[in-house]
BAFI-3210 file (N, C-alpha, C; in Angstrom, 3 decimals, decimal comma, padded with zeros to 6 digits):
// residues 258
n [1|2|3|4|5|6|7|8|9|10|11|12|13|14|15|16|17|18|19|20|21|22|23|24|25|26|27|28|29|30|31|32|33|34|35|36|37|38|39|40|41|42|43|44|45|46|47|48|49|50|51|52|53|54|55|56|57|58|59|60|61|62|63|64|65|66|67|68|69|70|71|72|73|74|75|76|77|78|79|80|81|82|83|84|85|86|87|88|89|90|91|92|93|94|95|96|97|98|99|100|101|102|103|104|105|106|107|108|109|110|111|112|113|114|115|116|117|118|119|120|121|122|123|124|125|126|127|128|129|130|131|132|133|134|135|136|137|138|139|140|141|142|143|144|145|146|147|148|149|150|151|152|153|154|155|156|157|158|159|160|161|162|163|164|165|166|167|168|169|170|171|172|173|174|175|176|177|178|179|180|181|182|183|184|185|186|187|188|189|190|191|192|193|194|195|196|197|198|199|200|201|202|203|204|205|206|207|208|209|210|211|212|213|214|215|216|217|218|219|220|221|222|223|224|225|226|227|228|229|230|231|232|233|234|235|236|237|238|239|240|241|242|243|244|245|246|247|248|249|250|251|252|253|254|255|256|257|258]
n.u [-005,935|-007,644|-010,257|-011,472|-010,942|-012,011|-014,668|-015,165|-015,187|-016,850|-019,277|-019,415|-019,938|-022,123|-024,119|-024,301|-024,814|-027,209|-028,714|-029,175|-030,853|-032,963|-033,707|-035,218|-033,457|-031,091|-028,413|-027,282|-027,198|-024,964|-023,148|-021,046|-018,482|-016,810|-016,645|-015,289|-013,093|-012,016|-011,589|-009,903|-007,739|-006,680|-006,413|-004,535|-002,400|-001,683|-000,791|001,836|002,861|003,885|005,105|008,286|008,801|009,446|008,367|005,789|004,874|005,818|004,012|001,531|001,795|001,773|-000,617|-002,684|-001,971|-004,018|-005,623|-005,184|-002,739|-000,018|000,264|002,484|003,622|004,379|004,438|005,949|008,291|009,214|009,872|011,464|013,749|014,604|015,100|017,441|019,025|018,864|020,655|022,962|023,829|024,541|026,516|027,929|027,837|029,040|028,158|025,621|025,861|025,533|022,440|021,451|020,513|017,768|016,599|014,048|013,853|014,824|016,104|016,468|018,069|020,748|021,115|021,823|024,146|025,754|026,116|027,530|029,486|031,081|030,500|030,340|027,899|026,601|027,579|026,043|023,632|023,705|024,228|021,635|019,935|019,919|019,458|016,915|015,772|016,359|014,791|012,215|011,571|011,392|009,225|007,267|006,637|004,570|002,214|001,813|001,310|-001,047|-002,685|-002,173|-003,336|-005,877|-006,385|-005,975|-008,462|-011,074|-011,126|-010,480|-012,696|-014,632|-013,655|-014,126|-017,179|-017,378|-016,603|-018,587|-020,451|-019,956|-020,210|-023,183|-024,104|-023,816|-026,225|-028,711|-031,103|-032,254|-034,195|-034,977|-032,505|-031,139|-031,301|-030,840|-028,223|-026,723|-027,268|-025,869|-022,949|-022,244|-021,955|-019,031|-017,952|-019,016|-017,557|-015,082|-015,073|-015,973|-014,025|-011,590|-012,608|-013,414|-011,318|-008,815|-007,776|-008,678|-007,241|-004,249|-004,364|-004,369|-001,980|-000,117|-000,352|000,131|002,851|003,831|003,496|005,239|007,591|007,736|007,893|010,375|012,083|011,815|012,872|015,841|016,123|016,301|018,536|020,473|020,144|021,108|023,772|024,420|024,575|021,899|020,044|018,017|015,149|014,631|014,946|012,806|010,457|011,121|010,903|008,310|006,791|006,574|004,520|001,166|-002,155|-003,814|-001,925|-000,584|-000,513|-000,898|-000,133|003,125|005,418|006,657|010,327|011,995]
n.v [-004,586|-003,177|-001,219|000,526|-000,261|-002,581|-002,048|-000,290|-002,012|-004,235|-001,993|-001,123|-003,729|-004,780|-002,560|-002,407|-005,177|-005,058|-002,966|-004,232|-006,301|-005,213|-004,094|-006,192|-008,418|-010,936|-012,525|-014,468|-013,967|-012,249|-013,929|-015,240|-017,810|-017,899|-015,806|-014,104|-015,447|-014,926|-011,932|-011,656|-013,501|-012,250|-009,769|-010,148|-011,344|-009,397|-007,431|-009,034|-008,649|-006,251|-005,451|-006,867|-010,059|-009,859|-007,535|-007,866|-010,277|-008,919|-007,147|-008,840|-010,072|-007,742|-007,099|-007,874|-006,207|-003,651|-004,364|-005,527|-004,288|-003,573|-001,426|001,051|002,186|005,506|006,898|005,715|005,248|007,720|008,033|006,094|007,302|009,676|008,422|007,403|009,628|010,881|009,168|009,214|011,800|011,663|009,279|009,594|008,739|006,142|004,603|003,890|001,425|-000,857|-000,922|-001,699|-004,121|-003,811|-002,445|-002,990|-001,772|-002,177|-000,079|002,184|001,009|000,498|003,201|003,863|002,676|003,494|006,092|005,188|004,508|006,512|008,006|011,011|013,483|014,240|012,486|010,447|011,284|011,273|008,600|006,952|008,348|007,783|005,157|005,362|006,542|004,867|002,391|003,697|004,018|001,415|001,178|002,715|001,362|-000,778|000,109|001,030|-001,326|-002,276|-000,049|-000,347|-002,523|-001,391|-000,374|-001,839|-003,902|-003,087|-002,541|-005,573|-006,734|-006,182|-007,287|-009,729|-009,406|-008,892|-011,761|-013,452|-012,188|-013,010|-015,832|-015,658|-014,887|-016,977|-018,434|-017,297|-018,744|-019,446|-017,500|-017,101|-017,861|-015,959|-013,584|-014,018|-014,939|-012,291|-011,077|-012,567|-012,253|-009,558|-009,782|-009,883|-007,147|-006,014|-007,251|-006,313|-003,406|-003,255|-004,819|-002,756|-000,373|-000,943|-002,481|-002,786|000,121|001,451|-000,174|000,452|003,109|003,105|001,417|002,984|005,273|003,751|003,478|005,972|006,891|005,149|005,850|008,270|008,195|006,757|009,056|010,543|009,082|009,482|011,674|012,107|010,391|011,655|014,358|013,502|012,953|015,439|016,507|017,703|019,098|016,701|017,315|019,109|017,535|015,784|017,550|018,367|015,933|015,432|016,835|015,216|013,977|012,867|014,106|012,175|010,560|011,767|011,590|013,065|016,406|017,621|016,354|018,417|017,863|016,749]
n.w [011,103|008,613|008,804|007,611|005,037|004,378|005,264|003,256|000,834|001,464|001,412|-000,766|-002,544|-001,112|-001,855|-004,750|-005,565|-003,899|-005,285|-007,733|-006,826|-006,188|-008,248|-009,702|-010,433|-010,166|-008,166|-009,367|-011,896|-012,589|-011,626|-013,322|-013,841|-016,501|-017,497|-015,517|-015,586|-018,265|-017,927|-015,560|-016,166|-018,397|-017,693|-015,709|-017,244|-019,166|-017,283|-016,278|-018,699|-018,944|-016,383|-014,735|-013,434|-010,678|-009,302|-010,256|-008,514|-006,084|-005,729|-005,827|-003,069|-001,435|-001,631|000,407|002,104|001,928|003,340|005,681|008,046|010,093|011,959|012,782|015,871|016,237|018,382|020,136|018,558|018,850|021,254|021,725|020,305|021,661|024,240|023,526|022,593|025,024|026,584|025,038|025,336|027,936|028,235|026,299|022,486|021,592|023,775|022,934|021,635|022,998|023,155|020,453|019,759|020,808|019,145|016,600|013,983|010,992|009,307|011,070|012,763|011,167|010,474|013,155|013,686|011,958|012,929|015,434|014,937|014,045|011,720|009,986|010,344|007,945|006,038|006,786|006,445|003,912|002,890|004,216|002,947|000,296|000,346|001,180|-001,078|-003,123|-002,438|-002,248|-004,997|-005,855|-004,459|-005,331|-007,667|-007,110|-006,437|-009,006|-010,369|-010,008|-010,607|-013,450|-013,786|-013,337|-015,663|-017,581|-017,203|-017,835|-020,616|-021,225|-020,175|-022,156|-024,342|-023,582|-023,430|-026,443|-027,010|-026,330|-027,484|-029,994|-029,826|-029,469|-032,039|-033,276|-032,969|-033,793|-034,682|-032,605|-030,960|-028,255|-026,663|-027,804|-026,587|-023,926|-024,138|-024,733|-022,271|-020,895|-022,151|-021,706|-018,953|-018,711|-019,019|-016,783|-014,487|-015,476|-015,204|-012,863|-011,182|-011,909|-010,729|-008,320|-006,885|-008,186|-008,571|-006,108|-004,497|-005,409|-004,487|-001,778|-001,024|-002,066|-000,189|002,023|001,744|001,359|004,166|005,633|004,632|005,413|008,049|008,356|007,450|009,681|011,599|010,661|010,721|013,562|014,373|013,259|014,735|017,152|016,784|016,253|018,207|019,608|022,109|024,035|024,470|022,578|020,177|020,520|019,903|017,536|015,989|016,757|015,026|012,553|013,098|012,423|012,733|013,945|015,043|017,418|020,748|022,836|024,509|024,298|027,182|029,680|030,349|033,139]
ca.u [-007,063|-008,101|-011,663|-012,006|-010,714|-013,036|-015,825|-015,616|-015,093|-018,147|-020,358|-019,521|-020,523|-023,657|-024,655|-024,440|-025,879|-028,497|-029,530|-029,441|-031,964|-034,175|-034,330|-035,673|-032,506|-030,878|-027,151|-026,818|-027,048|-023,551|-021,982|-020,633|-017,032|-016,205|-016,524|-014,248|-011,565|-011,353|-011,092|-008,497|-006,569|-006,350|-005,605|-003,037|-001,493|-001,429|-000,074|002,737|003,475|004,151|006,367|008,936|008,143|009,579|007,755|004,336|004,731|005,665|002,329|000,617|002,278|001,239|-002,180|-003,199|-001,464|-004,623|-006,759|-004,593|-001,530|000,756|000,351|003,872|003,456|005,042|005,088|007,145|009,620|010,257|010,006|012,802|015,107|014,968|015,926|019,072|019,328|019,413|021,700|024,473|024,093|025,390|027,519|028,354|027,274|029,569|027,184|024,450|026,000|024,625|021,277|021,194|019,657|016,482|015,964|013,301|013,679|016,314|016,750|016,868|019,482|021,571|021,472|022,689|025,433|026,671|026,509|028,176|031,011|031,925|030,532|030,085|026,423|026,391|027,909|024,907|022,270|023,732|024,038|021,034|018,689|020,172|018,771|015,608|015,350|016,322|013,628|011,111|011,406|010,994|007,770|006,452|006,194|003,946|000,853|001,613|001,150|-002,497|-003,061|-002,075|-004,381|-007,017|-006,590|-006,721|-009,631|-012,358|-010,915|-010,607|-013,991|-015,083|-012,849|-014,758|-018,182|-017,431|-016,268|-019,811|-021,557|-019,628|-021,136|-024,647|-024,651|-024,105|-027,544|-029,654|-032,267|-033,186|-034,081|-034,787|-031,460|-029,851|-031,544|-030,375|-026,738|-026,586|-027,080|-024,410|-021,933|-021,969|-021,188|-017,797|-018,061|-019,518|-016,640|-013,955|-015,402|-016,245|-012,512|-010,952|-012,919|-013,610|-010,610|-007,557|-007,488|-008,642|-005,564|-003,225|-004,416|-004,197|-000,802|000,579|-000,744|000,932|004,312|004,269|003,655|006,326|008,690|007,829|008,772|011,928|012,661|011,783|013,993|017,169|016,713|016,321|019,682|021,459|020,139|021,977|025,229|024,987|024,538|021,051|019,173|016,947|013,991|014,508|014,552|011,499|009,774|011,584|010,287|006,693|006,460|006,578|003,153|-000,011|-002,818|-004,108|-000,655|-000,564|-001,678|-001,136|001,176|004,391|005,331|008,115|011,036|013,124]
ca.v [-004,772|-001,791|-001,143|001,439|-000,828|-004,000|-001,631|000,115|-002,937|-004,666|-001,445|-001,317|-005,151|-004,822|-001,531|-002,757|-006,502|-004,639|-002,362|-005,509|-007,297|-004,436|-003,884|-007,595|-009,066|-012,263|-012,451|-015,508|-013,578|-011,829|-014,879|-016,280|-018,169|-017,974|-014,112|-014,124|-016,168|-013,921|-010,611|-011,719|-013,992|-011,367|-008,628|-010,438|-011,393|-007,751|-006,808|-009,297|-008,370|-004,804|-005,300|-007,740|-010,699|-009,858|-006,761|-008,405|-011,137|-008,390|-006,536|-009,550|-010,216|-006,549|-006,864|-008,008|-004,862|-003,002|-005,032|-006,066|-003,361|-003,426|000,084|001,388|003,133|006,279|007,974|004,646|005,316|008,913|007,789|005,463|007,951|010,811|007,814|007,306|011,240|010,931|008,683|009,885|013,133|011,218|008,398|009,285|007,956|005,083|003,885|003,270|000,375|-001,921|-000,849|-001,995|-005,281|-003,446|-001,763|-003,601|-001,365|-002,082|001,269|003,051|000,073|000,965|004,855|004,230|001,756|004,286|006,881|005,109|004,388|007,921|008,768|012,528|013,589|014,642|011,195|009,653|011,421|010,801|007,154|006,387|009,270|006,906|003,945|005,672|006,727|003,418|001,640|004,495|003,826|000,175|000,779|003,252|000,396|-001,489|000,862|001,094|-002,879|-001,978|001,137|-000,590|-003,459|-000,751|000,650|-003,332|-004,554|-002,735|-003,246|-007,013|-007,148|-005,631|-008,455|-010,813|-009,300|-009,361|-013,240|-013,315|-011,841|-013,891|-017,023|-015,635|-014,652|-018,592|-019,182|-016,450|-019,540|-019,480|-015,637|-016,863|-018,115|-014,859|-012,567|-014,835|-015,002|-011,294|-010,463|-013,112|-011,646|-008,045|-009,780|-009,575|-005,910|-005,796|-007,705|-005,626|-002,327|-003,569|-005,035|-001,678|000,379|-001,333|-003,418|-002,247|001,387|001,619|-000,902|001,352|004,400|002,780|001,057|004,491|006,027|003,215|003,540|007,479|006,909|004,372|006,859|009,802|007,924|006,812|010,339|010,882|008,217|009,748|013,387|011,894|009,853|013,075|015,293|013,031|012,986|016,728|017,103|018,649|018,578|015,712|018,108|019,608|016,523|015,464|018,603|018,321|014,919|015,368|017,601|014,592|013,166|013,272|014,473|011,055|010,029|012,416|010,921|014,077|017,518|017,199|016,458|018,828|016,914|017,243]
ca.w [010,412|008,173|008,835|006,369|003,554|004,707|005,428|001,918|-000,134|001,716|001,244|-002,529|-003,283|-000,924|-002,823|-005,973|-005,518|-003,336|-006,284|-008,483|-006,297|-005,979|-009,998|-010,078|-010,982|-009,094|-008,144|-010,040|-013,377|-012,646|-011,553|-014,246|-013,636|-017,690|-017,774|-014,410|-015,627|-019,186|-017,515|-014,497|-017,107|-019,629|-017,026|-015,011|-018,491|-019,596|-016,252|-016,726|-019,966|-018,917|-015,449|-014,305|-012,518|-009,370|-009,285|-010,289|-007,537|-004,719|-005,426|-005,005|-001,926|-000,640|-001,790|001,391|003,042|001,662|004,338|006,901|007,993|011,169|012,514|013,277|017,055|016,073|019,708|020,881|017,842|018,800|022,746|021,716|019,966|022,532|025,392|022,877|022,702|026,563|026,960|024,398|026,360|029,245|027,898|024,857|021,330|021,794|024,641|022,279|021,028|023,539|022,776|018,995|020,128|021,263|017,749|015,748|012,483|010,439|008,596|012,288|013,385|010,337|010,972|014,267|013,648|011,242|013,957|016,789|013,973|014,047|010,540|009,997|010,052|006,475|005,404|007,294|005,708|002,155|002,798|004,504|001,881|-000,755|000,649|001,246|-002,410|-004,022|-001,817|-002,677|-006,367|-005,952|-003,878|-005,944|-008,771|-006,380|-006,910|-010,620|-011,081|-009,723|-011,613|-014,979|-013,906|-013,383|-016,895|-018,470|-016,896|-018,526|-021,787|-021,277|-020,001|-023,346|-025,212|-023,084|-024,124|-027,801|-027,428|-025,779|-028,565|-031,320|-029,676|-029,694|-033,285|-033,816|-032,505|-034,036|-035,231|-031,528|-030,557|-027,140|-026,329|-028,040|-025,318|-022,812|-024,451|-024,866|-021,328|-020,165|-022,580|-020,942|-017,799|-018,566|-018,824|-015,620|-014,062|-015,895|-014,529|-011,239|-010,413|-012,156|-010,021|-006,959|-006,445|-008,387|-008,387|-004,768|-003,790|-005,815|-003,893|-000,381|-001,225|-002,114|001,197|003,015|001,267|001,932|005,626|005,831|004,035|006,332|009,330|007,893|007,327|010,992|012,281|009,997|011,391|014,818|014,524|012,828|015,469|018,012|016,328|016,196|020,211|020,231|023,272|023,677|024,803|021,111|019,388|020,827|019,566|016,244|015,731|016,679|013,564|011,483|013,467|011,992|013,931|014,693|015,820|018,359|021,831|024,010|024,374|024,754|028,433|030,144|030,998|034,496]
c.u [-007,596|-009,380|-012,163|-012,007|-011,679|-014,367|-016,339|-015,845|-016,672|-019,348|-020,721|-020,382|-021,989|-024,470|-024,825|-025,325|-027,217|-029,582|-030,029|-030,665|-033,066|-034,773|-035,113|-034,657|-032,012|-029,191|-026,890|-026,564|-025,756|-022,593|-021,336|-018,654|-016,425|-015,757|-015,523|-012,986|-011,117|-010,609|-010,093|-007,575|-006,188|-005,490|-004,483|-002,042|-001,109|-000,432|001,632|003,592|004,491|005,461|007,212|008,310|008,056|008,909|006,246|004,351|004,811|004,255|001,625|000,661|001,721|-000,213|-002,966|-002,880|-002,903|-005,767|-006,221|-003,394|-001,325|000,878|001,588|003,421|004,597|005,677|006,031|008,448|010,613|010,494|011,472|014,119|015,560|015,493|017,581|019,736|019,880|020,686|023,208|024,650|025,036|026,599|028,355|027,792|027,635|028,379|025,855|024,580|025,287|023,018|020,764|020,618|018,192|015,819|015,528|013,671|015,024|016,920|017,162|018,418|020,703|022,148|022,404|024,067|026,351|026,993|027,380|029,705|031,657|031,558|029,968|028,451|026,075|026,712|026,470|023,770|022,316|023,485|022,463|019,660|018,886|019,715|017,707|014,956|015,295|014,757|012,383|010,689|011,053|009,484|006,908|005,825|004,682|002,603|000,605|000,909|-000,538|-003,301|-003,153|-003,152|-005,644|-007,768|-006,673|-007,833|-010,710|-012,288|-010,889|-011,983|-014,660|-014,911|-013,785|-016,504|-018,395|-017,445|-017,783|-020,573|-021,567|-020,387|-022,525|-024,874|-024,539|-025,308|-028,641|-030,976|-033,237|-033,350|-034,371|-033,469|-030,671|-030,153|-030,572|-028,595|-026,146|-026,113|-025,833|-023,329|-021,603|-021,627|-019,834|-017,316|-017,975|-018,084|-015,103|-014,042|-015,060|-014,659|-011,558|-011,363|-013,087|-012,437|-009,092|-007,166|-007,768|-006,972|-004,460|-003,337|-004,110|-003,014|000,087|000,731|000,059|002,547|004,705|004,571|004,977|007,819|008,970|008,562|010,133|012,558|013,056|012,798|015,404|017,542|016,810|017,931|020,691|021,752|020,913|023,418|025,311|025,069|023,253|020,555|018,110|015,414|013,705|014,122|013,107|010,560|009,992|011,042|008,675|006,324|006,121|005,108|002,043|-000,914|-003,379|-002,988|-000,368|-001,181|-001,697|000,045|002,234|004,891|006,685|008,905|012,102|013,908]
c.v [-003,565|-001,564|-000,155|000,637|-001,865|-003,484|-001,094|-000,874|-003,680|-003,573|-001,487|-002,591|-004,640|-003,771|-001,900|-004,188|-005,955|-003,968|-003,333|-006,251|-006,229|-003,921|-005,124|-008,514|-010,375|-012,220|-013,627|-015,238|-012,918|-012,912|-015,745|-016,604|-018,030|-016,320|-013,569|-014,316|-015,197|-012,666|-010,758|-012,615|-013,133|-010,111|-008,976|-010,954|-010,015|-007,254|-007,293|-008,949|-007,080|-004,833|-006,639|-008,632|-010,897|-008,506|-007,151|-009,201|-010,139|-007,820|-007,575|-010,000|-008,917|-006,174|-006,597|-007,093|-003,801|-003,304|-005,087|-005,255|-003,406|-002,069|000,490|002,456|004,231|007,312|006,630|004,971|006,629|008,733|007,218|006,387|008,811|009,657|007,830|008,581|011,461|010,530|008,937|010,938|012,904|010,522|008,638|008,350|006,612|004,036|003,403|001,756|-000,865|-001,785|-001,351|-003,321|-004,921|-002,729|-002,677|-003,270|-001,493|-000,947|002,281|002,361|000,631|002,465|004,911|003,545|002,848|005,823|006,527|004,450|005,561|008,348|009,925|012,733|014,028|013,329|010,376|009,885|011,358|009,347|006,505|007,129|008,314|005,587|004,235|005,708|005,429|002,517|002,460|004,247|002,365|000,060|001,392|002,455|-000,531|-000,917|001,030|-000,065|-002,409|-000,925|000,788|-001,975|-002,855|-000,295|-000,579|-003,695|-004,322|-003,009|-004,691|-007,462|-006,846|-006,570|-009,888|-010,808|-009,676|-010,680|-013,836|-013,534|-012,690|-015,093|-016,824|-015,721|-016,086|-019,138|-018,223|-017,335|-019,645|-018,077|-015,782|-017,240|-016,736|-013,904|-012,923|-014,776|-013,449|-010,754|-011,180|-012,404|-010,535|-008,244|-009,372|-008,677|-005,584|-006,073|-006,716|-004,138|-002,446|-003,885|-003,780|-000,541|000,358|-002,152|-002,729|-000,898|001,691|001,152|000,017|002,615|004,292|002,118|002,475|005,387|005,166|003,403|005,191|007,643|006,167|005,234|008,068|009,138|007,323|007,862|010,561|010,273|009,130|011,173|013,007|011,288|011,232|013,892|014,818|013,209|014,573|017,229|017,672|018,233|017,521|016,414|018,528|018,751|015,895|016,387|018,488|017,233|014,625|016,077|016,780|013,801|013,675|013,466|013,190|009,962|010,735|012,106|012,012|015,238|016,837|017,556|017,279|017,997|017,657|016,951]
c.w [009,939|007,815|007,798|005,178|003,446|004,475|004,119|000,932|000,326|001,231|-000,161|-002,999|-002,740|-001,741|-003,902|-006,091|-004,947|-004,569|-007,173|-007,966|-006,314|-007,490|-010,428|-010,424|-009,804|-009,467|-008,926|-011,636|-013,407|-012,097|-012,694|-014,624|-015,238|-017,924|-016,764|-014,869|-017,353|-018,657|-016,570|-015,165|-017,902|-018,892|-016,576|-016,427|-019,025|-018,332|-016,406|-017,614|-019,628|-017,794|-015,038|-013,449|-010,899|-008,766|-009,275|-008,807|-006,141|-004,650|-005,150|-003,450|-000,956|-000,894|-000,499|002,433|003,051|003,196|005,614|007,195|009,459|011,617|013,447|014,743|016,970|017,113|020,038|019,917|018,383|020,572|023,059|021,306|021,000|023,855|024,460|023,145|024,364|026,915|026,329|024,804|027,511|029,148|026,721|023,849|021,280|022,455|023,718|021,566|021,645|023,413|021,415|019,038|020,257|019,672|017,032|014,046|011,942|009,541|009,870|012,980|012,573|010,251|012,125|014,466|012,993|012,296|015,181|015,860|013,765|012,605|011,203|009,676|008,526|005,479|005,738|006,632|004,278|002,228|002,949|003,365|000,600|-000,673|000,288|-000,275|-003,249|-003,133|-002,110|-003,907|-006,753|-005,633|-004,325|-007,170|-008,214|-006,772|-008,402|-011,020|-011,026|-010,553|-013,159|-014,930|-014,082|-014,732|-017,907|-018,295|-017,803|-019,970|-022,261|-020,732|-021,496|-024,533|-024,847|-023,428|-025,468|-027,828|-027,125|-026,824|-030,076|-031,088|-030,027|-031,108|-034,201|-033,923|-033,012|-034,558|-033,836|-030,690|-028,996|-026,615|-026,863|-027,222|-024,377|-022,770|-024,420|-023,297|-020,481|-020,502|-021,988|-019,632|-017,677|-018,311|-017,562|-014,537|-014,184|-015,261|-013,305|-010,770|-010,873|-010,835|-008,576|-005,959|-006,566|-008,153|-006,829|-003,886|-004,095|-004,836|-002,148|-000,239|-001,260|-000,691|002,065|002,941|001,822|003,335|005,925|005,713|005,104|007,786|009,262|007,833|008,766|011,861|011,908|010,801|012,860|015,269|014,040|014,026|016,838|018,043|016,473|017,804|020,168|021,162|022,934|023,742|023,347|020,185|019,372|019,979|017,850|015,647|015,607|015,583|012,704|011,687|012,707|013,133|014,802|015,353|017,255|019,952|022,837|023,638|025,146|026,465|028,678|030,859|032,127|034,403]
res [m|d|f|a|s|i|g|g|a|l|l|a|v|l|g|i|l|g|g|l|i|l|e|g|g|s|i|a|q|v|t|q|p|t|a|m|m|i|v|l|g|g|t|m|g|a|v|m|l|q|f|p|l|s|i|f|f|a|a|l|k|q|f|m|r|v|f|f|f|r|s|r|k|n|e|a|v|i|e|q|i|v|a|f|a|v|q|a|r|r|s|g|i|v|s|l|d|d|e|l|n|t|v|e|d|p|f|l|k|q|a|l|m|l|a|i|d|g|t|e|p|s|s|v|r|q|i|m|q|l|e|l|d|n|k|a|e|f|e|e|r|i|p|q|v|f|e|s|a|g|g|f|a|p|t|v|g|i|i|g|a|v|i|g|l|i|q|v|m|q|h|l|d|n|i|a|e|v|g|r|g|i|a|i|a|f|v|a|t|i|y|g|v|g|l|a|n|l|v|f|l|p|a|a|g|k|l|r|i|r|h|q|q|e|q|l|i|k|v|m|m|l|e|g|v|i|s|i|l|e|g|m|n|p|r|m|i|e|i|k|l|r|t|f|l|s|e|g|d|i|e|g|p|v|e|e|q|e]
***
């Protein structure tokens, strides 16, 4: 659970609704299902027009990663790679074939399989880097879906407001209803601007950070496997891989290995 995302969303909503109530308004004034339907329907339709369905549905599936994210234990990954380096140094890299079943990450497993099969370090780097680049290109489109939604939503909100005003203009004979109708019409604009700046654009930024973190850890895995292939000392491999850790990932100083 990402407490920053959940807390930020709650703070934003409570701040806006709290300000509305302090100004003498009520929550019922901004709960207009019709306006929400116009904004969400129009925005999603525009996004689907821009992106292929595969990317659109992939973005919907990844939306919950903004709030719930399984954090990878980077320290544990380094310890596993260093343990593989120690075993390869003692018994040869072919001995790691028995350890493949313990590797959960598909990227690390594939890199190790290439190394065990006797692939040259340069070829391992080239093959795995190609996979990284292709996956990064696809994953970059996921935040772009939400960025596009953030661009479309305010405009669709204005369309909703204009539609509401058109309906109001048909009842100018009742001035009381005109004032109420105008207030309701502008709720669509609130939904459009609110969804763009409180949901879509922040989600795009958070997902881009998630993808960058995953990309970095995969680069770390690749460097670890190549270092094992090149016969680097396990101690040096550990120091090298720790340079990929952010300050929050580091649990403690590197301990001396006897």
